[in-house]
C-alpha positions as CSV (number, residue, x, y, z in Angstrom):
1,M,-6.9,37.5,-25.7
2,P,-3.8,37.8,-27.6
3,G,-1.3,34.8,-27.1
4,F,-3.6,32.4,-25.7
5,D,-3.6,29.1,-27.7
6,I,-6.9,27.0,-26.7
7,Q,-5.8,24.1,-28.9
8,H,-2.5,23.9,-27.3
9,L,-4.0,23.7,-24.0
10,M,-6.5,21.2,-25.3
11,R,-3.5,19.0,-26.5
12,Q,-1.8,19.1,-23.3
13,A,-4.8,18.2,-21.2
14,R,-5.0,15.1,-23.6
15,K,-1.5,14.2,-22.9
16,I,-2.1,14.5,-19.1
17,E,-5.5,12.5,-19.4
18,K,-3.4,9.7,-21.3
19,A,-0.6,9.7,-19.1
20,M,-3.0,9.4,-16.0
21,A,-4.6,6.4,-17.7
22,E,-1.5,4.4,-18.3
23,A,-0.6,5.2,-14.5
24,R,-3.9,4.1,-13.3
25,A,-3.4,0.9,-15.6
26,S,-0.1,0.2,-14.1
27,L,-1.0,0.4,-10.2
28,D,-1.3,-3.3,-10.0
29,K,2.5,-3.2,-10.8
30,L,3.4,-1.3,-7.7
31,A,4.0,-3.5,-4.6
32,V,4.5,-2.4,-0.8
33,E,5.2,-4.6,2.1
34,A,4.6,-3.8,5.7
35,E,4.6,-6.0,8.9
36,S,3.5,-6.3,12.5
37,G,4.6,-8.0,15.7
38,G,8.7,-7.4,14.9
39,G,7.9,-9.3,11.5
40,L,5.5,-12.1,12.8
41,V,2.9,-10.8,10.3
42,K,3.8,-9.6,7.1
43,V,1.4,-8.3,4.3
44,K,2.2,-7.5,0.8
45,M,0.0,-5.2,-1.3
46,D,-0.2,-3.7,-4.7
47,G,-0.9,0.1,-5.5
48,R,-4.8,-0.7,-6.0
49,C,-4.8,-1.8,-2.1
50,S,-5.4,-5.2,-3.0
51,V,-3.7,-7.8,-0.6
52,L,-1.3,-10.1,-2.7
53,K,0.2,-12.1,0.2
54,I,0.1,-12.6,3.9
55,E,2.7,-14.3,5.5
56,I,2.7,-15.7,9.4
57,D,5.9,-16.5,10.6
58,P,5.9,-20.1,11.7
59,R,7.9,-19.4,14.8
60,A,4.5,-17.1,15.8
61,L,2.5,-19.9,16.7
62,E,4.8,-22.4,18.3
63,P,3.5,-23.3,21.8
64,F,5.5,-22.1,24.8
65,A,7.7,-24.6,26.6
66,A,6.6,-25.4,30.2
67,G,8.0,-22.6,32.4
68,E,9.1,-20.7,29.5
69,R,8.5,-16.8,29.7
70,Q,5.9,-15.4,27.1
71,G,7.6,-12.5,25.2
72,D,7.2,-10.5,22.1
73,A,8.7,-13.1,19.7
74,R,5.5,-15.3,19.7
75,I,1.9,-15.3,19.9
76,D,0.2,-17.5,22.6
77,P,-1.9,-20.0,20.2
78,G,-4.9,-19.5,22.3
79,D,-4.7,-15.8,21.8
80,R,-6.6,-15.3,18.6
81,A,-7.3,-11.9,19.5
82,M,-3.6,-11.0,19.3
83,L,-3.3,-12.5,15.8
84,E,-6.3,-10.7,14.5
85,D,-4.7,-7.5,15.9
86,L,-1.4,-8.1,14.2
87,L,-3.1,-8.9,10.9
88,A,-5.3,-5.7,11.1
89,A,-2.0,-3.4,12.0
90,A,-0.1,-5.1,9.1
91,V,-2.9,-4.6,6.5
92,N,-3.4,-1.1,7.7
93,A,0.1,-0.3,7.5
94,A,0.4,-1.8,4.0
95,A,-2.7,0.1,2.5
96,E,-1.3,3.4,3.9
97,R,2.2,2.6,2.2
98,A,0.0,1.5,-0.9
99,R,-1.9,4.7,-0.9
100,V,1.5,6.8,-0.5
101,A,2.9,4.9,-3.5
102,A,0.0,5.3,-5.9
103,D,-0.1,8.8,-5.1
104,A,3.5,9.6,-6.0
105,H,3.2,7.3,-9.1
106,L,-0.1,9.3,-10.3
107,K,1.7,12.6,-9.4
108,K,4.9,11.7,-11.5
109,A,2.6,10.9,-14.4
110,T,0.9,14.5,-14.3
111,G,4.5,16.1,-13.9
112,G,3.2,17.5,-10.6
113,I,0.4,19.2,-11.8
114,Q,-2.5,19.2,-9.4
115,V,-5.2,17.4,-11.4
116,P,-8.7,18.0,-10.0
117,G,-10.4,14.7,-8.3
118,L,-7.1,13.2,-7.7
119,P,-6.4,12.3,-3.8
120,Y,-3.0,14.2,-3.7
């Protein structure tokens, strides 16, 4: 086939392969945060979906004063299930943000070229 340079194509493939390896190696430098319960629970995660930090606002677990109305600003200290739900929601939101950030990071490394086997 005239004009088709297989060597050029192979060089380009190696360039993309190198760029992808570098991008994958730097995923742990990406950081995303998510929260739930109006900021009562915060999760920080890297581009590999590893949890870096979980923060629970100290006000979240303060006991309610006698006659005080229970609102969204705190969690009843006896309601373990509520805290577990807020943690799960924050972790899931952070994981979704981490996947989106990682996909964008990897796509940028390939110059927008769709590479088989990549999630985007």
